[in-house]
C-alpha positions as CSV (number, residue, x, y, z in Angstrom):
1,M,0.0,0.0,0.0
2,A,2.9,2.4,0.7
3,T,4.3,4.4,-2.2
4,D,6.3,7.6,-2.7
5,R,6.7,10.1,-5.4
6,R,8.8,13.2,-6.3
7,P,8.1,16.5,-4.5
8,V,5.4,18.7,-5.9
9,D,4.5,22.3,-5.3
10,P,2.3,22.1,-2.2
11,R,0.1,24.9,-3.5
12,R,-0.7,23.1,-6.8
13,V,-4.0,21.3,-7.2
14,R,-3.0,18.4,-9.5
15,S,-6.6,17.4,-10.2
16,A,-7.4,20.9,-11.7
17,L,-7.9,21.0,-15.5
18,T,-5.4,23.9,-15.8
19,H,-2.7,21.9,-14.1
20,K,-3.4,18.8,-16.3
21,V,-3.3,20.8,-19.5
22,G,-0.1,22.6,-18.5
23,Y,1.5,19.4,-17.4
24,A,0.6,17.6,-20.6
25,L,2.2,20.5,-22.7
26,R,5.4,20.3,-20.6
27,H,5.6,16.5,-20.6
28,P,3.9,15.1,-23.7
29,R,5.5,11.6,-23.3
30,R,3.6,11.2,-20.0
31,V,0.2,11.7,-21.5
32,A,-0.3,8.1,-22.7
33,P,0.7,6.6,-19.3
34,Y,-1.7,9.0,-17.6
35,L,-4.6,8.0,-19.9
36,R,-3.9,4.3,-19.2
37,R,-3.9,5.0,-15.5
38,A,-7.2,7.0,-15.8
39,G,-8.8,4.1,-17.7
40,R,-7.7,1.6,-15.0
41,D,-9.1,3.9,-12.4
42,T,-12.5,4.0,-14.1
43,W,-12.6,0.2,-14.6
44,L,-11.5,-0.6,-11.0
45,R,-13.9,1.9,-9.4
46,L,-16.8,0.3,-11.3
47,R,-15.7,-3.1,-9.8
48,H,-14.8,-2.0,-6.3
49,R,-17.0,0.6,-4.6
50,D,-15.0,0.7,-1.3
51,H,-11.6,2.3,-1.3
52,I,-9.8,-0.7,0.3
53,G,-11.0,-3.1,-2.4
54,Y,-10.2,-0.5,-5.1
55,Y,-6.6,0.0,-3.9
56,R,-6.0,-3.7,-3.3
57,A,-6.8,-4.1,-7.0
58,V,-4.4,-1.3,-7.9
59,M,-1.7,-3.0,-6.0
60,A,-2.4,-6.3,-7.5
61,D,-2.0,-4.8,-11.0
62,D,1.2,-2.9,-10.1
63,A,2.8,-5.6,-8.1
64,G,2.3,-8.1,-11.0
65,R,4.7,-6.0,-13.1
66,D,7.2,-4.9,-10.5
67,P,6.8,-4.9,-6.7
68,E,9.4,-2.2,-6.1
69,A,7.6,0.1,-8.6
70,A,4.3,-0.9,-7.0
71,V,5.4,0.9,-3.8
72,G,6.5,3.9,-5.8
73,S,10.3,3.3,-6.2
74,R,11.2,3.8,-9.8
75,T,14.6,2.2,-9.4
76,H,16.2,-0.4,-7.0
77,D,18.6,2.3,-5.8
78,R,15.6,4.5,-4.9
79,W,13.9,1.6,-3.2
80,L,17.0,1.1,-1.0
81,A,17.5,4.8,-0.3
82,L,13.9,5.3,0.9
83,G,14.1,2.3,3.1
84,Q,17.4,3.5,4.6
85,M,15.9,7.0,5.2
86,Q,13.0,5.5,7.1
87,F,15.3,3.3,9.2
88,D,17.8,6.1,10.0
89,Y,15.1,8.5,11.0
90,L,13.5,6.2,13.5
91,L,16.9,5.1,14.9
92,G,17.6,8.8,15.5
93,H,14.3,9.1,17.3
94,G,14.9,6.4,19.9
95,L,14.1,3.0,18.3
96,L,15.7,0.2,20.2
97,P,16.1,-3.5,19.3
98,G,13.7,-4.6,22.1
99,H,10.9,-2.3,21.0
100,R,7.8,-3.6,19.3
101,M,7.0,-2.0,16.0
102,L,3.8,-2.0,13.9
103,D,4.4,-1.2,10.2
104,I,1.1,-0.2,8.6
105,G,1.3,-0.6,4.8
106,C,4.5,-2.5,5.0
107,G,4.6,-3.2,1.3
108,N,7.4,-5.4,0.1
109,L,9.5,-4.4,3.1
110,R,11.3,-1.5,1.5
111,G,12.0,-0.2,5.0
112,G,10.7,-3.2,6.8
113,W,13.6,-5.6,6.1
114,R,16.0,-3.1,7.9
115,F,13.7,-2.9,10.9
116,I,13.4,-6.7,11.0
117,E,17.2,-7.1,10.8
118,Y,17.7,-4.5,13.7
119,L,14.8,-5.5,16.0
120,D,14.9,-8.5,18.3
121,P,13.1,-11.6,16.9
122,G,9.3,-11.4,16.8
123,R,9.3,-7.6,17.5
124,Y,8.3,-6.5,13.9
125,Y,4.6,-6.7,12.8
126,G,3.9,-5.7,9.3
127,I,0.3,-5.4,7.9
128,D,-0.9,-4.6,4.4
129,I,-4.2,-4.7,2.5
130,S,-2.5,-6.3,-0.5
131,P,-1.9,-10.1,-0.6
132,D,0.2,-9.6,-3.7
133,I,2.6,-7.2,-2.1
134,L,2.8,-9.4,1.0
135,I,4.0,-12.3,-1.2
136,A,6.7,-9.9,-2.5
137,A,7.5,-9.1,1.2
138,E,8.1,-12.8,1.9
139,K,10.5,-12.9,-1.1
140,T,12.4,-9.9,0.3
141,L,12.6,-11.6,3.7
142,T,13.9,-14.7,2.1
143,D,16.4,-12.9,-0.1
144,R,17.7,-11.0,3.0
145,R,17.9,-14.3,5.0
146,L,15.9,-12.9,7.8
147,Q,13.6,-15.8,8.5
148,H,15.2,-16.4,11.9
149,K,13.9,-13.0,13.0
150,L,10.3,-14.4,12.9
151,P,8.5,-11.2,11.7
152,H,4.7,-11.1,11.5
153,L,3.4,-10.3,8.1
154,T,-0.4,-10.0,8.1
155,L,-3.1,-9.2,5.6
156,T,-5.8,-6.8,6.8
157,G,-9.1,-5.6,5.3
158,D,-9.3,-2.3,7.3
159,L,-7.4,-0.1,9.7
160,T,-9.4,-0.8,12.9
161,L,-6.4,-2.9,14.2
162,D,-9.0,-4.9,16.2
163,F,-6.9,-8.1,16.0
164,L,-3.9,-6.5,17.8
165,P,-3.5,-6.2,21.6
166,D,-3.9,-3.1,23.8
167,D,-0.9,-1.1,24.9
168,H,1.5,-3.1,22.9
169,F,3.5,-1.2,20.3
170,D,6.3,1.3,21.0
171,V,6.5,2.5,17.4
172,V,3.7,2.5,14.8
173,H,4.8,3.5,11.4
174,A,3.0,4.2,8.1
175,H,5.1,5.5,5.2
176,S,3.1,6.8,2.2
177,V,-0.1,5.1,3.3
178,F,-2.3,8.1,4.0
179,S,-1.1,9.7,0.7
180,H,-3.3,7.0,-0.9
181,S,-6.2,7.2,1.6
182,P,-9.4,9.2,1.7
183,L,-10.2,10.9,5.0
184,P,-12.6,8.2,6.3
185,V,-9.8,5.6,6.1
186,I,-7.4,7.9,7.9
187,E,-9.9,8.6,10.6
188,E,-10.6,4.9,11.1
189,C,-6.9,4.4,11.8
190,L,-6.6,7.4,14.1
191,A,-9.7,6.3,16.0
192,H,-8.0,3.0,17.0
193,V,-4.2,3.4,16.9
194,G,-4.1,4.9,20.4
195,R,-5.4,1.6,21.8
196,V,-2.4,-0.4,20.5
197,L,0.2,2.2,21.4
198,T,2.1,2.1,24.7
199,E,1.9,5.2,26.9
200,K,5.2,6.5,25.7
201,G,5.0,5.1,22.2
202,F,4.4,7.1,19.0
203,F,2.8,6.8,15.6
204,D,4.6,8.4,12.6
205,F,2.8,8.7,9.3
206,T,3.7,10.6,6.1
207,F,1.2,12.3,3.8
208,D,1.2,14.4,0.6
209,R,1.0,18.0,1.8
210,T,-0.9,20.9,0.2
211,E,-1.3,24.4,1.5
212,G,-4.1,25.0,-1.0
213,P,-7.4,23.1,-1.5
214,E,-7.4,19.5,-0.5
215,H,-7.8,17.2,-3.4
216,Q,-7.2,13.8,-4.9
217,V,-6.0,12.5,-8.3
218,L,-7.6,9.4,-9.8
219,H,-8.6,8.1,-6.3
220,E,-5.0,7.0,-5.8
221,D,-3.2,10.2,-4.6
222,F,-4.7,12.4,-1.8
223,Y,-3.4,15.8,-0.7
224,Y,-4.1,17.2,2.7
225,R,-3.4,20.3,4.7
226,P,-1.5,19.5,7.9
227,E,-4.0,21.3,10.1
228,T,-6.8,18.9,8.9
229,L,-4.8,15.8,10.0
230,L,-3.6,17.4,13.2
231,A,-7.2,18.4,14.2
232,L,-8.4,14.9,13.3
233,A,-5.8,13.3,15.6
234,R,-6.6,15.6,18.5
235,R,-10.3,14.8,18.0
236,H,-9.4,11.2,18.9
237,G,-7.5,12.2,22.0
238,L,-4.0,12.1,20.5
239,H,-1.2,14.6,20.8
240,A,0.0,15.5,17.4
241,R,2.6,17.7,15.6
242,V,4.4,18.0,12.2
243,M,8.0,16.6,12.3
244,D,10.0,19.5,10.8
245,D,13.3,17.5,10.8
246,W,11.7,15.0,8.4
247,D,10.6,17.7,6.0
248,R,14.3,18.6,5.5
249,L,15.0,15.1,4.0
250,P,14.8,14.4,0.2
251,H,11.6,12.4,-0.1
252,G,8.7,14.6,-1.1
253,Q,6.2,14.0,1.8
254,S,5.6,15.5,5.2
255,K,5.4,13.6,8.5
256,I,3.1,13.9,11.5
257,R,3.8,12.2,14.9
258,L,1.0,11.1,17.2
259,S,1.2,9.9,20.8
260,R,-1.0,9.2,23.8
261,S,1.4,11.4,25.9
262,P,2.6,14.9,25.3
263,L,5.3,15.1,22.7
264,P,8.7,16.8,23.1
265,D,8.9,20.5,22.0
266,T,11.5,19.8,19.3
267,S,11.4,17.2,16.6
268,A,15.2,17.0,16.6
269,R,15.2,15.4,20.1
270,P,14.6,11.7,20.6
271,P,11.0,11.0,21.7
272,G,11.8,9.4,25.1
273,L,10.5,5.9,24.4
274,S,10.1,3.7,27.4
275,P,12.6,0.8,27.8
276,P,11.6,-2.4,25.9
277,G,9.1,-4.5,27.7
């Protein structure tokens, strides 16, 4: 489910006709791929009325061609670089081998294999809506010879997290999941994620940011104002703030951190996770 893309002007509404025409004139070679994607969007939305079913079909189509491209990495080097960036960031914010980590939208383990390698056995729990990308995740696990780490890789049909225990995860992570999610799906996750977090744990998620009108493109890419997501988190009793240190990295998305407990004043400081249980 997790994908990434190049940075875009946060004020630009990519779904607007003026943007589409201008983009087509500047990039004529990309018109045909866009039209193919638009045709797929129409066909899949007719077959799948709910967003999870729709996006599962998108991932099946993309993963059948190239699992790394399916999570948005145009080259293997980019796939490696994005995974390394995710790993280095959480390490710098206090992740320890004994912590329990939930990776929402784990994909084909772009970042996940590094977390699995680092964490103690059985401490990584990856979930995704796509069975096809989880099969690719198993291949990544095998290729990296990490079977002895006993990670959990689980298919899910929603983000209620109802099959997971209370007060369990020190870190919950969702890279480029909400960038492909309409607001009701995001709210479903935020309504339940606090239950599975430990008191001093945190939930990091990335999103495509806009300072203008919120919009979506072909029901696959969603753009939100930070204040919308911050207010939504606080409505569900979570402390929330934008992570400015993440915004300085070369990835094209913004990051918000949520917690049951008040967060530190500066995003450059480790979050003070509790010792592993």
